[in-house]
N, C-alpha and C positions, 0 to 999 in steps of 0.2 A: 572223544571226537569233538572238534572245534564246532562252534555253531556255523563258522564260516566254511568249513570242509562239509558239513551237511547241505549246506546251501550252495554248496558246488563250485568251489574254485577261484582260477586263475582270474578271469575276468571280474569276479566281486572283489577281490583283492585290490585290482586295480581302481575299481570304480571307487573304493573308498579312499584308495591312496590321493585319488584326484581331489576328492571332498576335502582331505585333510590338507593337501597341498593348498587349496585357496585359502585357509586359515579365516574363513569365515563363522564367527561366533555363533552357537545356537543352543537353544535347551530343546528338549524332546520330553514330551509326556505322553505316554501311552497307559490305557487301562488294562493292559495284558497282553491281547492278540499285538503284534508288532514288536513285542520286547524283543525280538531277535535282531530288530535293526539296531537297537542301542548296544547289544551284546557284538555284534558285528564292528560296529564304529570302534569299540573300546579296543577290540582285538587286533586291530592295524595300528603299528606305530604312527605317531602322530596326532592320536586323538586330544592331546591337552590344547593344540591350537584350534579346535573346532567344537569340542561339546564342552560347554560351560557347565550343565548338569543336567542329568537323566533321572525322570521319575516316573515309576510306576503305581499311580493311585488304584490299586486294583480293588481294593473294598469300595462300596457305596460311600461309607463314611469319608474314606481318603478324599475319592473325587469330589465330595462336596466340599470337603477342608481346603483342597486345589482352588476349586472354582469361586468358593466364598459363598456359595448357595447351592441349593438343591435344583439339579436341571429338571426341566419337567419329562425328558426321554435320557436315559443313560447312553443308550445308542444310537444317536441322531447326528446330522450334519450339525446342527446349532450347537450341540455339545462339544464336537470335534472343535468347530471354529473358535469356540469359548476356550478351551483346551489350550489351540495355537495362541490365541490373544495373550491369555496368562504366560504362557511360555514366552513370548514375544517381550512382554512387559519385564518378565524376570531376567530375560537375556540383557535388557537395557538396564536394568537395576545392576547387573554382576559387572558391566563394562563401563559405568557410568566415571570410574576414575581414570579411564584409560585417556591418552593425549596423542594422537588425536582419537574421538570416539569413534568407533567402529559401527557399521551396518551391522543389524543382528538379526536373526531370524528365530522365530518360535514354531513350533512344530506339534500337533495334536492327533492323535487317532483314539478311537473306540471302536470295538470289534463285538461281534458275537459270532464266535466259532464254534467248530465240534469240541464236544464235550464228552464227560462219562457218562453223561445221560441224554436223552434224545431231547432235541428241542423243536419248539411247535414252530417258533419263526424262522426265518430264513438265515443263513448263514453270510453275514455283510461285514462291512467296515466300512466306518466313515473317517475321512483322514483330512487334514488341512495343513497350511502353513500361512504365516502372518509375518510380514515385515513391513517397512515404513511405508512402501507406496502399493502393495498388493495383497489380495486375500486370494487363496486359491483353496476349493474344498471339492472332494472327489467321493465317491462312494462306489464300493466294489460289491456285487453281489455273486456270491459263489454258488456252484451246483453242490446241493446237500449230497453226502454219501460217496461222492468220487472221491476225495481226499482224508486222509488221516489228520487228527490234529496240528501233528507236526507238519505236513505238507501244506496244510492250511496257513501256517503260522509262517514257513520259509517263504511260501508266496508272497504274503503282507508284508514281510520285512525287506523283501526284495524291491516290493513295490515302494515302500517308504523311503528305502536308500536310493533308488531312482529319481522318487521325487524331490528327495534332498539335493542330490547332485544337481538337479535341474533348476532349482531354487537358488543355490549359492553359485550358480553361474550366470544368473539374471534370467531364467527363461522358465516359463511356466509349460512345461509339456502339455501337449495336446494327450487326448485319452486314448487314441490309437498307437502314438509312440510310447505312452506309458504300458500300454497293454502289451506290446511287443516286447520291450524290455524287461517287464517283469513276468512274462510268461502267464497271461490269462487266457483261458480258453474261449475259444470262439462263440462258444454257446453262455458265458458268462457276461455279463454287463459291467461295464467300467464308465462311469461318467465325471467331467470335470468341469468345474465353472471357476471362473476368474474374473475378479473385478478390480482394475487399477483406479487408484483414488485419484482426484484433481487436486492439484496443489492446496487448494483451501481445506479440503477433506484431511491431506496429510498433516496440515498444520494445526488443524482442530483435534485430531489424535493425540498430538503432542501437547496440547494444552494451550496453544495460541493459533488464531485468535478465539476468543470465547463464543462467537457465534457467526454461521454462515448463513445468508439467505438463499433460500431455493425458490423455484417458480416465480411465482409474481413477486417474492421479496428479494430476489436476486438484485445485486448492486443498489441496495437500499442500507440505510444504518438503522442499526437496533434499537438506537436511543434517540432515533430523531423525533417522533410524536408519541403521545400516549397511545396504545395499543391496547386491543384486546386479545390477550395471549391465550390458547389453549395448550396446555402441556399436557404430553403424554407420550405412552410407548407406542400407541397405533400398532399394535402386535396381535391380531390385524386390525385395521380400521374398520368399522362397522356403521350400520345405520344410527345408532345410538349416539354415535360420535357426531355425525352429521345432523341430527337433530338438535344436538346441545348447540352446536355451532350456531344453527339457524335463531334459535332462542336468543343465545347471547349477543348476537348482532343485532336484533330487534330492541334488547335490552340496555346494548349499550351504543346504540346508535351509531354504529362503526363495524366494518368488518373484521371478523374474528380471524386472526394468524395463529397457526398450530406451530408448536413448539415441540421439539424430540430432542432430549439429552442424550448423546452417545456415552456418556459417561454414567455409571450408576453408583449408589453408595454401596449395594452389597455384591453386585456382578462385575464381571469384567467389561470393557468398553465394547460398543458395537462395531463389529469388523464392517470393512468396505463393502461386502456382499451384502449384509444384512441393513446396512445403510441404504444402499441402492433398492432393494427390495421395498423397504419402508417409504422410500421416495417415490417410487413406482404409483403408489395410493393416492397420490395428489394429482391434481390437473394443472394445467400451465397456468390458470387465473386464480389459484388458490397460493397463499403464501404459507410456506413452511420454512422454520427455522431450525437447524442443525446446532446445537450447544453444546459447551463441556460444563455443564451448570445442573448438578443433580440435585441440589439443594434450592429451595426456594429464596434463601438470601440470596444467593448466586444468581438466580433468574431475575431480582430485583435491580441487582447492579447492572444488568444487561439491558433490562427493559424498564427502567423507571417510569413512573406515572402510569403503568398500564394495570389493568383489571386482569387476574388470572383467572380461568374458567375453570373450576373444579369439581368433582364429585365430592359427597358429605364424607365418604371414605377417606378421602385424601386430607380434608381440613381436619379430621380427627387426629391424624397422623401429625400434622404439621402441629398441632397444640400438645403431642405427647412429649414430655420430657426426656423420656428413652431414646429418641430419636437424635439428641443431642449430646456434645461432647461433655465430658465431665465424669469424676470418678464417684460420687455420691449423688443421690437423688437431689439434694440442694443444689450442687454444682451443674447437675442438668438442667433443673429448672431456671436456673439463672443464664444458662446458655441459649436455651430457649427464650426467654424474655428478652436477652439481647437481640438475638435474632429478630424477633417479632417488632421491636422496635426500630431496629436497621430497615425491616421492609416499610413499615410506616412511614419513616422517615424519606425513603425514596418514592413516596406518594403513590404505593401499589394498593391494591385492594382484591377482594376475592367475590367472584360471583360462584355461590356454592348451590349446586344442582343436588336433587336428593336422589338416593340409591336404595336400590332393595339389597338387604342384608340377611344374615343367618336371623336376625330376631325381627326381621319386617322391614317396611319402609323408613329408611333415615332421612330426615331433612335438617336443615338449619334450624329449625324449629325443635326438632326433638333432640339433639345430639348435645353432649357435654363437651364444651371448649373453652379455654381461658377467655376471661373478658377482653383482655386485650387484642387477642384476635377475633373475638365475635365483633369487636368494634371495626374491624376492617372488611367484616362480611355483609353482603346482601345476599339473598337467598331465592331459589327459584322452587316454587312450591310444587306438590303433586300435579295439581289440576293444571298447569301449565306443561309441566314435562314429567314424563314416566317412561323409562325404557329399561326392560328388565334383561336385556342382553348383555354379556360383557365377552371382551377380548380371550379372556381364560377359559370360559366355557367354548368357544369357539377353536381354540387351541387344542383343548381336551377332544372335542368332535374329528378335528382333522387328525389328532395321533391316533383315534382310535379306528379311524378308517384307512389308516396307513399313508397319509398323505403328508404326514411331518417329516 
């Protein structure tokens, strides 16, 4: 019996035919639960017009390889959105040679469904899609013990197909419409969040421009004046960040502006929902720059003549050759030295704050970094600043409390 037959039907066949009829190229990535949607798409003629690639990174190692780094939680909204972002980028790569280049869609789903052994946690799924203008993310919480694994799988697969149908026709379905279409029970939870991007955010995700000013920075030029720039992920922002900014403002005699790169060397770009959440942490009178600059060489090109506010752990990483391109240790060191020379030529410096680490409190005076990098640094000692809180600790606490 085919998967479509088990899922029930003529209307499902018609749903998938409509999806294929739009010839909207997409890549789908699911961690296991939801894989029936892939099977259903491929069973209906015309799939070659729609499905560019479908992947099931089922093992933890496979998902880490797909994402480029290990997620803090494997079944979470952030992981589903990261999967959708990688799928979106992959779809763009696979259609790069087409003329005209089409709009593409990335779909991601990570789920924890019924298994052959009891599960302590809820049966749930996180799903998302990403295109050039919008991020959509949803969460489905199922009632444990009311369905078999096959039934849970069939429901989730139908939900994903309905979501893809909406996305390929340019609609982000509301939760109630999706609930009715997929057959989610009244006592089960289904939530949807959607973020449409401004034209500036869309361009930034595409790599141009390199910086977008937000809040008090809106409408200003990134290279207009020497600045105090505080780069970070701010995931989440915490009082330690605020204290660092206040100390830096006093030391530099100028306001400190925050910088958040949506691109990361090891991870997928931030999606639009994540960008909106990070932005919401800043007040209207604070300056925030979204950039597409994961490295400090790129940041120095955007903010010449600026002082970057960093922690001791960050300045150590900047000095390590392994973070630079090159096939051998010597070539990596040469790449690092060239990067440091470019940062210096841009007139940029670093204000280095001490950080608590596994080996104790590390400051500019105690860490080992290359001499050319040290020449660009000024330090803030423990007597002037110390805050042992970290964003990683806060995220872990939130995850443990079930708020992630």
